[in-house]
N, C-alpha and C positions, 0 to 999 in steps of 0.2 A: 441156875434155877429153872425148873421145868415149866412147861406151858400148864396153866391151870384153867384157862378159859379161851373159847373162841367166840368172837363178837361179830355178828354178821349184819350188814346192810341188808335191805330187802329188795326193793325194786331194781332190777338189772343184776343183782348179785345172787340171791336165791332163785329168782326166776326172771326171764326176760319179759316183763310186764308192761313195758312202756306202751306198746301198741294198744293194749287193752285200756290203759289210762287214757290214751289219745281218743280212742273210740267212746269212751264214757264221758269225757269233757264235751265232745261234740254232741252227744245225745242229750246232755244236760242243757247245752245251749239251745238245741232245737226245741226242747220241751218248754223253755222260757221264751221262745219266739224270737231268739237272736239270730242274726245271720252271721255268726262267727263260725268258721270252720278251719280247724287246725289241721292242715295236711302234714305229712310226715316230715318234710323239710322244716316247716314252721315249728312243729313240736320239738324236733331236735335242737332248734335254736333256744326254745323256751325252757328246755331242760337245764340250761345254764343258770336259771332262776330256781332257787331251792324252795320246795314247797308248792302244793297245788293252789292254795289261796293266793300265794304270792305270784304264781304264774298268771292267774287271772288278772290281778291287779296290774302286773306289768303289761299285759295285753291291753287293757283299758287305757293305760297311759300312752300307748302308741297310736291310739285311735284319733287323736286331735280333737277330743271333745272340749266344749267350753266347760268351765268350772262347775256349773250347776248340773250339767248332764254327767260329768265325770263323777261327782259325788253321789249322784243317783245310781250310777253303774257300780260304784264301789260298794254301795250299801247292799247290793244284790249278791255279793260274793258269798256270804254264808249259806244262802238258799242254794245258789249255784253249786257250791262245792258239796253240799249235802246230797243234792241230786246226782252229782257225778259219783259220789261214793256208793250210792244204791246201784247205779248202772254198772260200776266196776264189780261190785260184789256179785251181781248177777251173772256177768260175763265169767268171772272166775269160777263160780259154782257150776257152770256148764262144763268145766274141764277144759277151758280153752287154752290154758298155759301150764306146761310142766315145769318141774324144778330143772335147773340147768344141770349139765352132766357133772356127776360127782358130788353134788350137794347132799342128797340123801345118804350116800355111803359115808361121807365125812361126818355128818351129824350122828350116824350110827356109831361109827368108830369112837367119836369123842364121848358119847354117852357110855359106851361100854367101858371106856377107860376112866370114867368117873370125873370128866372135865365138866366145868360149867358151860352152858350154852347161853348166849344172850343175843338180843337184837337191839341195834342202835339205828333207828331210821328216822327220816323226816316225814314219812307217810303217816296216815292216821291209824290208830289202833284197830279200827274197823276193817281197813284195807289189809292189815297184817293178818288178822284172825281169819279173814276170808280166804286168804291165799294159803295159809298154813292148814286150814281144815280142808280145802279143796285138794291140796297136793299131798299131805301126810295123814289125812284122816281126822277124826274128831280129837284124837290124842295129840295132835300136831302142836297146838299152842303150849300143851303142858311139857313139851320136850325141852322148852326154854325156862331157865331160872329167872329171867328177867326180860320183858319186852318194853323197851324204852323208846318213845316216840317224840318227835320234835316239839309237840305242844307241851311237853313236861319240862322244857328248858326254855331259858330266856332267848338264846341264840341258836338258830339252826345251823346246819352245816353250810359253809366250810368252817365254822366255829367248832371247837372241840367239845362243847357243852355236853352233848348227849353221850359221847363216849366216856367223858369224865364222870357223868352221872352213873353209868354202868359200872365203872371201876370202883367208885365210892360205895355203891349199893352192895357189890359183891365183896367188898373188902380186899381188893387186890391192887397191887402196884401194876404200872403199865407194862414192866418187863415179864409179868406173869401172864400176859394175854396176847392173842393175835387177832387183828381185825381183818375182815374180808369186805372189799368194796369193788365198785365197778366204774366209778366216776372220779374226776379230778377234784370236785368238791369233797366228796367222801374221803379221798385220800388225804387232803389238806387237813380235814378235821381229825382223822385218826392219827396222823403224824404229829399234829399239834398237841394231841393228848399223850404223845410219847410212845404210841403203839407200833410195833412191827406189823406191816401191812401187806397183804396179798391182794392184788387187783386183777379182776377178770372182766375186761371191758366187753360191751356188746356193740352192735352197729350204731346205737344211739350215742356212745361215748368214745368210740374207738380213735377218733381224731383228736382226743384231748391229751394233754401232757402228763405223763406218769413217771417222770424221772425219779421221783422220791420214793417210789415203791420198792420195797425189798424183794418182792417176787411179782413178776408180771406174766400171767398166763392167759391163753385164749379162753380156758374154762378149767375146771379142776380135774377133769379127766375121770375115766372109769375103765374097768377091764374091757368092756364092750366099746368104749370110745377113747382109746389111748391118745396120749398127746404125741404128736410127731417130734422125733428127735430125743425122746426121753426113754429111759434115764440117761443122764450124762449131759444134757443140755442145761436145764435149770434144776432138775429134780435128781436126788441122789440115789433112789432105791426102786423107783417104779415109773411106768409111763402114765402115771396119774398121781395126784398129790395125796400121800398117806399121812397119817397122824405121825407115824414114826419119821417119815422124810421131813415133815414140817418141823419136828423137834430137832433134827439134825441141822436144818437150815437156821432155825432160830437160835439154837445154842450149840454151835459147832464145837467139836472137841478141841481142846487147847493142846497143840503139839509143842512139847518143850524138848529142846535139844539138851541132852545129858552129856556133859563132858567130864571125862575122867582126867583129873589132874595128878600128875606124877611129880614127886619131888626127889630130885637127885640126891644121893648121899655123898 
């Protein structure tokens, strides 16, 4: 059965956005008069917690506050996260982050081939739209048949809920789609949904475990940014991941040994 859909995570997968998210969180904290400052090492640790609001809550739980102050701090999360989203959108609109190598090309190949494109992310719809518009233009969000975010499902990644929502909405079985992720949480979610998964880590996630990934690459590659050792290492047809190569990897041809039987007379 051929591939009918490509399902992409956003942060770290479409673009290496985590530094902008980190800066936006810190700006929101400063606006609120909080002396919280997440450096790169701290934010890398916090990425183990899925979801921006959940990261703030986790941080609050590490501060050693008494119960009254803890509850007061937790009550501020919606406003803090809304401010963070505004700062992030402003940074993205400035063109501060490009798509990762090969992403725009593979999206274009998939569209031209008539495949479905979908997003399965834990980030907010506003963050997704801001990135797509800034990197792909006003038509960017319209390239995707479905944009599914964490707030639409009961459980965020590493639960498979958001991927299952995408498959259900598109009317597809798991073996008709391929997922693209950059983190261990995302990989676990995609694999739990039964999806064949390509992982392209960034600095933020490169120390995580990706043993269950069917294809692990530093990035998707492009003619101008070919992958070292390809083709022939992990890819069958080019030094970048093509739609044709992905189809060959996802559904390899079955080689049957044909035996001629002779019957003596």
